[in-house]
SENU-177362 format. One record per residue (C-alpha): x, y, z; residue in three letters; residue number from 1. Coordinates in Angstrom, 1 decimal. Layout:
N
ATOM      u      v      w residu num
ATOM      X      Y      Z    ALA NUM
...
***
This chain:
519
ATOM      u      v      w residu num
ATOM   42.6   99.7  170.1    UNK   1
ATOM   44.8   97.8  167.6    UNK   2
ATOM   43.4   97.2  164.1    UNK   3
ATOM   42.7   93.5  163.2    UNK   4
ATOM   45.4   91.5  161.5    UNK   5
ATOM   45.3   91.8  157.7    UNK   6
ATOM   45.0   88.1  157.2    UNK   7
ATOM   41.7   88.1  159.1    UNK   8
ATOM   40.2   91.1  157.4    UNK   9
ATOM   37.2   90.8  155.0    UNK  10
ATOM   39.4   92.3  152.2    UNK  11
ATOM   42.0   89.5  152.7    UNK  12
ATOM   39.2   86.9  152.4    UNK  13
ATOM   37.9   88.4  149.2    UNK  14
ATOM   41.3   88.5  147.6    UNK  15
ATOM   41.9   84.9  148.6    UNK  16
ATOM   38.6   83.9  147.1    UNK  17
ATOM   39.4   85.8  143.9    UNK  18
ATOM   42.7   83.9  143.5    UNK  19
ATOM   41.1   80.5  144.0    UNK  20
ATOM   38.2   81.2  141.6    UNK  21
ATOM   39.9   79.7  138.5    UNK  22
ATOM   40.8   76.6  140.4    UNK  23
ATOM   37.3   76.2  141.7    UNK  24
ATOM   35.8   76.7  138.2    UNK  25
ATOM   38.2   74.3  136.7    UNK  26
ATOM   37.5   71.7  139.3    UNK  27
ATOM   33.7   72.1  138.8    UNK  28
ATOM   34.2   71.8  135.1    UNK  29
ATOM   36.1   68.6  135.4    UNK  30
ATOM   33.5   67.2  137.8    UNK  31
ATOM   30.7   68.0  135.3    UNK  32
ATOM   32.7   66.5  132.4    UNK  33
ATOM   33.2   63.3  134.4    UNK  34
ATOM   29.5   62.7  134.9    UNK  35
ATOM   29.0   61.0  131.5    UNK  36
ATOM   31.5   58.8  129.6    UNK  37
ATOM   33.3   60.1  126.6    UNK  38
ATOM   32.3   58.0  123.5    UNK  39
ATOM   35.2   57.1  121.3    UNK  40
ATOM   34.4   56.1  117.6    UNK  41
ATOM   36.5   53.0  117.3    UNK  42
ATOM   37.1   52.0  113.7    UNK  43
ATOM   39.3   49.5  111.8    UNK  44
ATOM   40.3   49.9  108.1    UNK  45
ATOM   42.1   46.6  107.2    UNK  46
ATOM   43.9   47.0  103.9    UNK  47
ATOM   44.6   44.3  101.4    UNK  48
ATOM   46.6   41.4  102.9    UNK  49
ATOM   48.1   40.4   99.5    UNK  50
ATOM   47.1   36.8   99.9    UNK  51
ATOM   45.0   34.7   97.5    UNK  52
ATOM   41.8   33.3   99.1    UNK  53
ATOM   42.1   29.6  100.1    UNK  54
ATOM   39.3   27.2   98.8    UNK  55
ATOM   37.8   26.9  102.3    UNK  56
ATOM   34.5   27.7  104.0    UNK  57
ATOM   35.0   29.5  107.3    UNK  58
ATOM   33.0   30.5  110.3    UNK  59
ATOM   34.0   33.4  112.5    UNK  60
ATOM   32.6   32.6  116.0    UNK  61
ATOM   31.6   35.7  117.9    UNK  62
ATOM   29.4   35.0  120.9    UNK  63
ATOM   27.0   37.7  121.9    UNK  64
ATOM   29.2   38.5  124.9    UNK  65
ATOM   32.1   39.3  122.5    UNK  66
ATOM   29.8   41.2  120.0    UNK  67
ATOM   28.4   43.4  122.7    UNK  68
ATOM   31.7   44.1  124.5    UNK  69
ATOM   32.3   47.7  125.4    UNK  70
ATOM   35.7   49.2  126.1    UNK  71
ATOM   35.8   51.3  129.2    UNK  72
ATOM   38.9   52.9  130.8    UNK  73
ATOM   39.7   56.0  132.8    UNK  74
ATOM   40.9   58.8  130.5    UNK  75
ATOM   44.7   59.4  130.7    UNK  76
ATOM   43.8   63.1  130.5    UNK  77
ATOM   41.3   63.3  133.4    UNK  78
ATOM   40.8   60.9  136.3    UNK  79
ATOM   37.2   62.0  136.4    UNK  80
ATOM   36.5   61.1  132.8    UNK  81
ATOM   35.8   57.6  131.5    UNK  82
ATOM   36.4   56.5  127.9    UNK  83
ATOM   33.9   54.2  126.2    UNK  84
ATOM   34.0   52.6  122.8    UNK  85
ATOM   32.0   49.8  121.0    UNK  86
ATOM   34.7   47.2  121.1    UNK  87
ATOM   32.6   44.2  120.0    UNK  88
ATOM   31.0   45.9  117.1    UNK  89
ATOM   34.4   47.2  115.8    UNK  90
ATOM   35.8   43.7  116.2    UNK  91
ATOM   33.1   42.1  114.1    UNK  92
ATOM   33.5   44.6  111.3    UNK  93
ATOM   37.3   44.6  111.3    UNK  94
ATOM   37.7   40.9  111.7    UNK  95
ATOM   35.4   40.2  108.8    UNK  96
ATOM   37.3   42.7  106.6    UNK  97
ATOM   40.5   40.8  107.4    UNK  98
ATOM   39.3   37.2  107.3    UNK  99
ATOM   37.1   37.5  104.2    UNK 100
ATOM   40.3   38.1  102.1    UNK 101
ATOM   41.6   34.7  103.2    UNK 102
ATOM   38.8   32.2  102.3    UNK 103
ATOM   36.1   31.5   99.8    UNK 104
ATOM   33.2   31.9  102.1    UNK 105
ATOM   33.0   33.5  105.6    UNK 106
ATOM   30.0   33.4  107.8    UNK 107
ATOM   29.6   35.0  111.3    UNK 108
ATOM   28.0   32.7  113.9    UNK 109
ATOM   27.3   33.0  117.6    UNK 110
ATOM   28.2   29.5  118.8    UNK 111
ATOM   31.1   27.2  118.0    UNK 112
ATOM   28.8   24.2  117.9    UNK 113
ATOM   27.0   25.8  115.0    UNK 114
ATOM   30.3   25.9  113.1    UNK 115
ATOM   31.9   22.5  113.8    UNK 116
ATOM   31.1   20.0  111.0    UNK 117
ATOM   29.5   22.7  108.9    UNK 118
ATOM   32.6   24.7  107.9    UNK 119
ATOM   36.1   23.8  106.9    UNK 120
ATOM   37.6   26.3  109.2    UNK 121
ATOM   36.5   27.6  112.6    UNK 122
ATOM   38.0   30.9  113.8    UNK 123
ATOM   37.4   32.1  117.4    UNK 124
ATOM   38.5   35.5  118.7    UNK 125
ATOM   38.7   36.6  122.3    UNK 126
ATOM   37.6   40.1  123.4    UNK 127
ATOM   40.6   42.3  122.4    UNK 128
ATOM   42.7   44.0  125.0    UNK 129
ATOM   42.9   47.7  124.3    UNK 130
ATOM   44.9   50.1  126.4    UNK 131
ATOM   45.3   53.9  126.3    UNK 132
ATOM   47.9   55.8  128.3    UNK 133
ATOM   49.2   59.3  128.2    UNK 134
ATOM   50.9   62.2  129.7    UNK 135
ATOM   48.4   65.0  129.5    UNK 136
ATOM   46.4   67.4  131.4    UNK 137
ATOM   42.7   68.3  131.2    UNK 138
ATOM   41.5   71.6  129.8    UNK 139
ATOM   40.7   72.6  133.4    UNK 140
ATOM   44.3   72.0  134.4    UNK 141
ATOM   45.4   74.1  131.4    UNK 142
ATOM   43.3   77.0  132.8    UNK 143
ATOM   45.2   76.8  136.0    UNK 144
ATOM   48.6   77.1  134.1    UNK 145
ATOM   47.5   80.1  132.1    UNK 146
ATOM   50.1   81.3  129.6    UNK 147
ATOM   52.4   78.5  130.5    UNK 148
ATOM   50.1   75.9  128.9    UNK 149
ATOM   51.0   77.3  125.5    UNK 150
ATOM   54.6   76.1  126.0    UNK 151
ATOM   53.5   72.5  126.8    UNK 152
ATOM   52.1   69.5  124.9    UNK 153
ATOM   50.0   66.6  125.7    UNK 154
ATOM   50.7   63.0  124.6    UNK 155
ATOM   48.5   59.9  124.3    UNK 156
ATOM   49.4   56.4  123.2    UNK 157
ATOM   47.5   53.2  122.6    UNK 158
ATOM   48.2   49.5  122.0    UNK 159
ATOM   45.9   46.6  121.3    UNK 160
ATOM   46.1   42.8  121.3    UNK 161
ATOM   43.8   40.0  120.5    UNK 162
ATOM   44.0   36.2  120.6    UNK 163
ATOM   42.8   33.9  117.8    UNK 164
ATOM   42.0   30.2  117.9    UNK 165
ATOM   41.8   28.3  114.5    UNK 166
ATOM   40.3   24.8  114.3    UNK 167
ATOM   39.5   22.4  111.5    UNK 168
ATOM   36.1   21.1  110.5    UNK 169
ATOM   35.9   18.8  113.5    UNK 170
ATOM   36.9   21.4  116.0    UNK 171
ATOM   40.5   20.2  116.4    UNK 172
ATOM   43.2   22.9  116.8    UNK 173
ATOM   44.7   23.6  113.5    UNK 174
ATOM   47.0   26.5  114.6    UNK 175
ATOM   48.2   27.2  118.1    UNK 176
ATOM   46.3   30.0  119.9    UNK 177
ATOM   48.1   33.1  118.9    UNK 178
ATOM   48.4   36.6  120.5    UNK 179
ATOM   48.5   39.4  118.0    UNK 180
ATOM   49.9   42.6  119.5    UNK 181
ATOM   50.0   46.0  117.8    UNK 182
ATOM   52.7   48.5  117.8    UNK 183
ATOM   52.3   51.4  120.3    UNK 184
ATOM   50.7   54.4  118.4    UNK 185
ATOM   51.4   57.8  119.7    UNK 186
ATOM   50.1   61.4  119.2    UNK 187
ATOM   51.0   64.7  120.6    UNK 188
ATOM   48.8   67.8  120.7    UNK 189
ATOM   48.5   71.2  122.3    UNK 190
ATOM   47.2   71.8  125.8    UNK 191
ATOM   44.3   73.8  124.4    UNK 192
ATOM   43.1   71.0  122.2    UNK 193
ATOM   40.5   68.4  123.1    UNK 194
ATOM   42.1   65.0  123.6    UNK 195
ATOM   39.2   63.0  122.4    UNK 196
ATOM   40.0   63.0  118.6    UNK 197
ATOM   43.6   62.1  119.3    UNK 198
ATOM   42.7   59.3  121.7    UNK 199
ATOM   40.2   58.0  119.1    UNK 200
ATOM   43.0   58.1  116.4    UNK 201
ATOM   45.6   56.1  118.3    UNK 202
ATOM   43.0   53.6  119.5    UNK 203
ATOM   41.8   53.0  116.0    UNK 204
ATOM   45.3   52.8  114.6    UNK 205
ATOM   46.4   50.2  117.3    UNK 206
ATOM   43.2   48.2  116.8    UNK 207
ATOM   43.6   48.1  113.1    UNK 208
ATOM   47.3   47.0  113.4    UNK 209
ATOM   46.3   44.1  115.7    UNK 210
ATOM   43.6   42.9  113.2    UNK 211
ATOM   46.1   43.3  110.3    UNK 212
ATOM   48.7   41.2  112.1    UNK 213
ATOM   46.0   38.6  112.9    UNK 214
ATOM   45.1   38.4  109.3    UNK 215
ATOM   48.7   38.1  108.1    UNK 216
ATOM   49.5   35.5  110.7    UNK 217
ATOM   46.6   33.2  109.6    UNK 218
ATOM   47.4   33.9  105.9    UNK 219
ATOM   51.0   32.9  106.3    UNK 220
ATOM   50.3   29.7  108.2    UNK 221
ATOM   51.9   26.6  106.6    UNK 222
ATOM   49.6   24.3  108.5    UNK 223
ATOM   46.6   26.1  107.1    UNK 224
ATOM   47.8   25.8  103.5    UNK 225
ATOM   48.5   22.1  103.9    UNK 226
ATOM   45.0   21.6  105.3    UNK 227
ATOM   43.4   23.7  102.5    UNK 228
ATOM   45.2   21.5   99.9    UNK 229
ATOM   43.8   18.3  101.5    UNK 230
ATOM   40.3   19.7  101.7    UNK 231
ATOM   40.6   20.8   98.0    UNK 232
ATOM   41.6   17.4   96.9    UNK 233
ATOM   38.5   15.9   98.6    UNK 234
ATOM   36.2   18.5   97.0    UNK 235
ATOM   37.4   19.0   93.5    UNK 236
ATOM   33.9   19.3   92.2    UNK 237
ATOM   32.9   21.9   94.8    UNK 238
ATOM   30.9   24.8   93.1    UNK 239
ATOM   32.8   28.0   92.7    UNK 240
ATOM   30.1   30.5   93.7    UNK 241
ATOM   30.2   34.0   94.7    UNK 242
ATOM   31.8   34.5   98.1    UNK 243
ATOM   29.5   35.9  100.7    UNK 244
ATOM   29.3   36.8  104.4    UNK 245
ATOM   26.2   35.4  106.2    UNK 246
ATOM   23.4   35.9  103.7    UNK 247
ATOM   20.5   37.3  105.8    UNK 248
ATOM   17.0   38.4  104.8    UNK 249
ATOM   15.4   41.7  105.7    UNK 250
ATOM   11.9   42.9  106.4    UNK 251
ATOM   12.2   45.2  103.3    UNK 252
ATOM   13.4   42.7  100.8    UNK 253
ATOM    9.9   42.2   99.3    UNK 254
ATOM    8.5   45.3   97.5    UNK 255
ATOM    5.2   46.8   98.5    UNK 256
ATOM    2.1   45.9   96.7    UNK 257
ATOM    1.5   48.4   93.9    UNK 258
ATOM   -0.7   48.9   90.9    UNK 259
ATOM    2.0   50.8   89.1    UNK 260
ATOM    2.0   50.1   85.3    UNK 261
ATOM    5.3   49.7   83.6    UNK 262
ATOM    6.1   52.5   81.2    UNK 263
ATOM    8.7   53.0   78.5    UNK 264
ATOM    9.8   56.5   79.6    UNK 265
ATOM   11.6   55.5   82.8    UNK 266
ATOM   15.1   54.1   82.8    UNK 267
ATOM   17.5   52.9   85.6    UNK 268
ATOM   21.1   51.8   86.1    UNK 269
ATOM   21.6   50.0   89.4    UNK 270
ATOM   25.1   49.1   90.6    UNK 271
ATOM   26.0   47.0   93.6    UNK 272
ATOM   29.7   46.0   94.3    UNK 273
ATOM   30.3   43.9   97.4    UNK 274
ATOM   33.7   42.4   96.7    UNK 275
ATOM   36.5   43.9   94.6    UNK 276
ATOM   39.1   42.4   92.3    UNK 277
ATOM   41.9   44.3   94.0    UNK 278
ATOM   41.1   42.7   97.4    UNK 279
ATOM   39.7   45.8   98.9    UNK 280
ATOM   37.6   45.5  102.1    UNK 281
ATOM   34.2   44.1  101.4    UNK 282
ATOM   31.2   46.5  101.2    UNK 283
ATOM   28.8   44.3  103.1    UNK 284
ATOM   25.4   43.7  101.5    UNK 285
ATOM   26.1   46.1   98.6    UNK 286
ATOM   25.1   43.5   96.0    UNK 287
ATOM   22.0   42.7   98.1    UNK 288
ATOM   21.1   46.4   98.1    UNK 289
ATOM   21.3   46.6   94.4    UNK 290
ATOM   19.3   43.4   93.8    UNK 291
ATOM   16.4   44.6   96.0    UNK 292
ATOM   16.4   48.1   94.5    UNK 293
ATOM   16.2   46.5   91.0    UNK 294
ATOM   13.2   44.4   92.2    UNK 295
ATOM   11.4   47.4   93.6    UNK 296
ATOM   11.9   49.4   90.4    UNK 297
ATOM   10.3   46.7   88.2    UNK 298
ATOM    7.6   45.5   90.5    UNK 299
ATOM    6.4   48.6   92.4    UNK 300
ATOM    7.8   51.7   90.8    UNK 301
ATOM    6.7   51.3   87.2    UNK 302
ATOM   10.0   50.5   85.4    UNK 303
ATOM    9.9   48.0   82.5    UNK 304
ATOM   12.4   45.2   83.0    UNK 305
ATOM   14.2   45.9   79.7    UNK 306
ATOM   14.8   49.5   80.9    UNK 307
ATOM   16.6   48.5   84.1    UNK 308
ATOM   20.2   47.5   84.1    UNK 309
ATOM   21.5   45.9   87.3    UNK 310
ATOM   25.3   45.5   87.5    UNK 311
ATOM   26.7   43.4   90.3    UNK 312
ATOM   30.3   42.7   91.5    UNK 313
ATOM   32.5   41.4   88.6    UNK 314
ATOM   29.8   42.7   86.1    UNK 315
ATOM   30.4   46.3   87.4    UNK 316
ATOM   33.9   47.0   86.1    UNK 317
ATOM   34.8   50.5   85.0    UNK 318
ATOM   34.1   49.5   81.4    UNK 319
ATOM   30.7   48.2   82.3    UNK 320
ATOM   29.8   51.4   84.2    UNK 321
ATOM   31.0   53.5   81.3    UNK 322
ATOM   29.0   51.3   78.8    UNK 323
ATOM   25.7   51.7   80.6    UNK 324
ATOM   26.0   55.3   81.8    UNK 325
ATOM   27.6   56.7   78.6    UNK 326
ATOM   26.2   54.4   75.9    UNK 327
ATOM   23.2   52.4   77.0    UNK 328
ATOM   21.4   55.3   78.7    UNK 329
ATOM   21.9   58.0   76.0    UNK 330
ATOM   20.6   55.5   73.4    UNK 331
ATOM   17.4   55.0   75.3    UNK 332
ATOM   16.5   58.3   77.1    UNK 333
ATOM   14.2   60.7   75.2    UNK 334
ATOM   12.9   64.1   75.9    UNK 335
ATOM   10.6   64.1   79.0    UNK 336
ATOM   11.8   60.7   80.3    UNK 337
ATOM   12.9   60.0   83.9    UNK 338
ATOM   16.2   58.4   85.0    UNK 339
ATOM   17.1   56.7   88.2    UNK 340
ATOM   20.8   55.9   89.1    UNK 341
ATOM   21.7   53.8   92.2    UNK 342
ATOM   25.1   52.9   93.5    UNK 343
ATOM   26.0   50.8   96.5    UNK 344
ATOM   29.7   50.1   97.2    UNK 345
ATOM   32.9   51.9   98.0    UNK 346
ATOM   33.6   55.5   97.2    UNK 347
ATOM   37.1   57.1   97.5    UNK 348
ATOM   38.5   60.6   97.7    UNK 349
ATOM   41.4   61.9   95.5    UNK 350
ATOM   43.1   64.2   98.0    UNK 351
ATOM   45.2   65.8   95.3    UNK 352
ATOM   42.2   67.0   93.2    UNK 353
ATOM   39.5   67.1   95.8    UNK 354
ATOM   37.3   64.9   93.6    UNK 355
ATOM   35.1   62.1   94.8    UNK 356
ATOM   35.1   58.7   92.9    UNK 357
ATOM   32.9   55.7   92.7    UNK 358
ATOM   35.1   52.6   92.9    UNK 359
ATOM   34.2   50.0   90.2    UNK 360
ATOM   34.9   46.2   90.7    UNK 361
ATOM   38.3   46.6   89.2    UNK 362
ATOM   39.0   50.0   90.8    UNK 363
ATOM   42.2   50.7   92.7    UNK 364
ATOM   42.2   53.7   95.2    UNK 365
ATOM   45.9   54.2   94.4    UNK 366
ATOM   45.1   55.0   90.8    UNK 367
ATOM   41.7   56.6   90.9    UNK 368
ATOM   42.3   58.8   87.9    UNK 369
ATOM   42.5   55.8   85.6    UNK 370
ATOM   40.5   53.1   87.5    UNK 371
ATOM   37.8   55.1   89.2    UNK 372
ATOM   34.6   56.8   88.0    UNK 373
ATOM   34.3   60.4   89.3    UNK 374
ATOM   31.1   62.0   90.5    UNK 375
ATOM   32.0   65.0   88.4    UNK 376
ATOM   32.0   62.7   85.3    UNK 377
ATOM   28.7   61.1   86.4    UNK 378
ATOM   27.0   64.5   86.8    UNK 379
ATOM   28.3   65.7   83.5    UNK 380
ATOM   27.0   62.6   81.7    UNK 381
ATOM   23.6   62.8   83.3    UNK 382
ATOM   23.3   66.5   82.4    UNK 383
ATOM   23.7   65.7   78.7    UNK 384
ATOM   20.5   63.5   78.8    UNK 385
ATOM   17.2   65.0   77.5    UNK 386
ATOM   15.5   63.6   80.6    UNK 387
ATOM   13.0   65.7   82.5    UNK 388
ATOM   14.2   64.5   85.9    UNK 389
ATOM   17.2   62.4   87.1    UNK 390
ATOM   17.4   60.9   90.6    UNK 391
ATOM   20.7   59.6   91.9    UNK 392
ATOM   21.0   57.6   95.2    UNK 393
ATOM   24.6   56.9   96.5    UNK 394
ATOM   24.8   54.5   99.4    UNK 395
ATOM   28.5   55.1   99.7    UNK 396
ATOM   30.9   57.6  101.2    UNK 397
ATOM   34.0   59.4  100.1    UNK 398
ATOM   36.0   60.4  103.1    UNK 399
ATOM   38.4   57.4  103.1    UNK 400
ATOM   37.7   57.0  106.8    UNK 401
ATOM   36.2   53.6  106.7    UNK 402
ATOM   32.7   52.3  106.2    UNK 403
ATOM   31.8   52.3  102.5    UNK 404
ATOM   34.9   54.2  101.5    UNK 405
ATOM   38.5   53.2  100.8    UNK 406
ATOM   41.8   55.2  100.6    UNK 407
ATOM   45.1   55.0   98.8    UNK 408
ATOM   47.9   53.7  100.9    UNK 409
ATOM   49.8   56.4  102.8    UNK 410
ATOM   46.9   58.9  102.6    UNK 411
ATOM   44.8   60.2  105.5    UNK 412
ATOM   41.0   60.5  105.5    UNK 413
ATOM   39.8   63.8  104.1    UNK 414
ATOM   36.6   65.8  103.7    UNK 415
ATOM   35.3   65.6  100.1    UNK 416
ATOM   32.3   67.5   98.8    UNK 417
ATOM   29.9   65.5   96.7    UNK 418
ATOM   28.2   68.7   95.4    UNK 419
ATOM   28.9   70.1   92.0    UNK 420
ATOM   27.9   73.4   90.2    UNK 421
ATOM   25.9   71.3   87.7    UNK 422
ATOM   23.5   70.3   90.4    UNK 423
ATOM   22.7   73.9   91.3    UNK 424
ATOM   21.0   74.6   87.9    UNK 425
ATOM   20.3   71.2   86.4    UNK 426
ATOM   17.5   68.7   86.6    UNK 427
ATOM   19.4   66.1   88.7    UNK 428
ATOM   18.6   65.4   92.4    UNK 429
ATOM   21.2   63.4   94.4    UNK 430
ATOM   20.6   61.6   97.7    UNK 431
ATOM   23.8   60.6   99.5    UNK 432
ATOM   24.2   58.4  102.5    UNK 433
ATOM   26.4   60.9  104.4    UNK 434
ATOM   28.2   64.2  104.2    UNK 435
ATOM   31.7   64.3  102.5    UNK 436
ATOM   33.6   63.9  105.8    UNK 437
ATOM   31.5   61.2  107.3    UNK 438
ATOM   31.4   57.4  107.2    UNK 439
ATOM   28.4   55.5  105.8    UNK 440
ATOM   27.4   52.5  107.8    UNK 441
ATOM   26.1   49.0  107.0    UNK 442
ATOM   23.1   48.0  109.0    UNK 443
ATOM   24.1   44.4  109.5    UNK 444
ATOM   21.0   43.4  111.5    UNK 445
ATOM   18.8   44.4  108.5    UNK 446
ATOM   21.2   43.1  105.8    UNK 447
ATOM   21.4   46.4  103.9    UNK 448
ATOM   23.3   49.6  103.9    UNK 449
ATOM   21.8   51.9  106.5    UNK 450
ATOM   20.6   54.5  103.9    UNK 451
ATOM   19.2   51.8  101.6    UNK 452
ATOM   17.3   50.1  104.4    UNK 453
ATOM   15.4   53.3  105.3    UNK 454
ATOM   15.0   54.2  101.6    UNK 455
ATOM   13.2   50.9  101.1    UNK 456
ATOM   11.4   51.1  104.4    UNK 457
ATOM   10.0   54.5  103.4    UNK 458
ATOM    8.7   53.2  100.1    UNK 459
ATOM    6.6   50.7  102.0    UNK 460
ATOM    4.4   53.7  102.9    UNK 461
ATOM    6.0   55.1  106.0    UNK 462
ATOM    7.4   58.1  104.1    UNK 463
ATOM    4.0   59.1  102.7    UNK 464
ATOM    3.6   62.0  105.0    UNK 465
ATOM    0.4   63.5  103.4    UNK 466
ATOM   -1.2   60.1  102.9    UNK 467
ATOM   -1.9   60.8   99.2    UNK 468
ATOM   -0.7   57.4   98.1    UNK 469
ATOM    2.4   58.9   96.4    UNK 470
ATOM    5.9   59.1   97.7    UNK 471
ATOM    8.3   61.6   96.3    UNK 472
ATOM   12.1   61.9   96.9    UNK 473
ATOM   11.7   64.9   99.2    UNK 474
ATOM    9.2   63.1  101.4    UNK 475
ATOM   11.5   60.1  101.5    UNK 476
ATOM   14.5   62.2  102.5    UNK 477
ATOM   12.5   63.9  105.3    UNK 478
ATOM   11.5   60.4  106.6    UNK 479
ATOM   14.9   58.7  106.4    UNK 480
ATOM   17.3   61.4  107.5    UNK 481
ATOM   16.5   61.4  111.3    UNK 482
ATOM   16.2   57.6  111.3    UNK 483
ATOM   19.6   57.2  109.7    UNK 484
ATOM   21.2   59.7  112.0    UNK 485
ATOM   19.6   58.1  115.1    UNK 486
ATOM   20.6   54.5  114.3    UNK 487
ATOM   24.1   55.5  113.3    UNK 488
ATOM   24.6   57.4  116.6    UNK 489
ATOM   22.9   54.8  118.8    UNK 490
ATOM   24.1   51.6  117.2    UNK 491
ATOM   27.5   52.5  115.7    UNK 492
ATOM   28.6   55.6  117.8    UNK 493
ATOM   29.0   57.4  114.4    UNK 494
ATOM   27.7   60.6  112.9    UNK 495
ATOM   26.0   59.9  109.5    UNK 496
ATOM   23.8   62.6  108.0    UNK 497
ATOM   22.2   61.9  104.6    UNK 498
ATOM   22.3   64.8  102.1    UNK 499
ATOM   19.7   65.8   99.4    UNK 500
ATOM   21.3   67.9   96.7    UNK 501
ATOM   19.8   69.7   93.7    UNK 502
ATOM   18.5   73.0   92.5    UNK 503
ATOM   15.6   74.6   94.4    UNK 504
ATOM   13.4   74.3   91.4    UNK 505
ATOM   13.8   70.6   90.9    UNK 506
ATOM   13.6   69.9   94.6    UNK 507
ATOM   10.3   71.8   94.8    UNK 508
ATOM    8.8   69.7   92.1    UNK 509
ATOM    8.9   66.6   94.2    UNK 510
ATOM   10.2   63.8   92.1    UNK 511
ATOM    7.6   61.0   92.6    UNK 512
ATOM    9.1   57.6   93.1    UNK 513
ATOM    6.1   55.5   93.9    UNK 514
ATOM    2.3   55.8   93.6    UNK 515
ATOM   -0.3   56.4   91.0    UNK 516
ATOM    0.8   58.9   88.4    UNK 517
ATOM    4.5   58.5   89.2    UNK 518
ATOM    6.6   60.2   86.7    UNK 519
***
């Protein structure tokens, strides 16, 4: 009897199966990866347009359909994977950054009929067109190629375009509908790298470019300037008030009812900077944050009004901040007193030194060393005070990646630590809105910074975990941290993790913020 052919033998079958195993595993991996979309954090960081604001009121019309728009597209790196990004939310944030620089007042409305006859200028934006292409392979494909994958690179590119419509107060076209197209942004990366961060980078760069071109196109319009001049001539007596974006109220704006008695041994400096002299992107609701924090301090937390300094916008220059932190406070604080510092506005990193800076009203991220106020300097000044306890709350971020942070031109976002050796042994506790590499969000629906909203919400009693009628900073942090993380991830597709920094000894004492016997 002849032996069976080799190709039909069990040994041949096993060898074949062994050879196909990597392909099968790769295919299964791709299938699993394709079950859920890949979420892309789409951001826009519109820099200064270099144009003086026109004396006009403007409405940005963003219907709910546009605001809720989601970008979805097959990934160029895997046909089984779908990319998904919050296009409408990114458009609202980026467009307000760009357009706010061009006019005196900018409101966001949902319907054009709400804007006509109520605003000098009516600006409508269509849902942007965002496209991602590439020449790349998935990680599963790289497995198949083995050592050859190390010799190859992947490539992704993105472009964006949006159409604007600008009308006068009566709804008549003031500028022709204009399409603003970005350049094509490209990135290359290794076969072994995840494509997601590179796709996110080119999408955000293209999206920002389109918004930047839209802003510059409107700013350079001769028709618009002629129109603004005519409107100005008719309204020479128009009040020159503080520019704002859609003033909204929040459920936490009114302090909780409290029997706290004002004492002389508690002092606070509260800073809120929403708009900047150097035409930096607006830090939405930062001045509202500070106003409400100041109200809580004097009506619910036992701070005497004369011991609370609230610095807003143009009254929060670097000189003002130095005056109150390095002159006013030391002249008042005595041994055993308590100090509360609050800042809402832009932070900025200095990539050369690794230092984090608060950006005053007249600050310039290109010259932080001379126009910014560093956290290191803040901590050093507070350490000199004879206070028993110092609490610092920073609703800002320092990565330069957007949100409540800005960056010098030509620089890339970096991870900056907000910690300092002084905090490890001193009596200062610092609550920050996010880690050094993250972006801090504005909670537009609640008209506050995301950290500030839950800080205030917790003071209404929700953070009183042991129900003793007192709320300390550690309790408040335990309450707000998961809520800030959840809303940031769910609403903004962003990772934001608040930090509580201080020595173990001071943290264990539980600095009481609200309640009978607060100190």
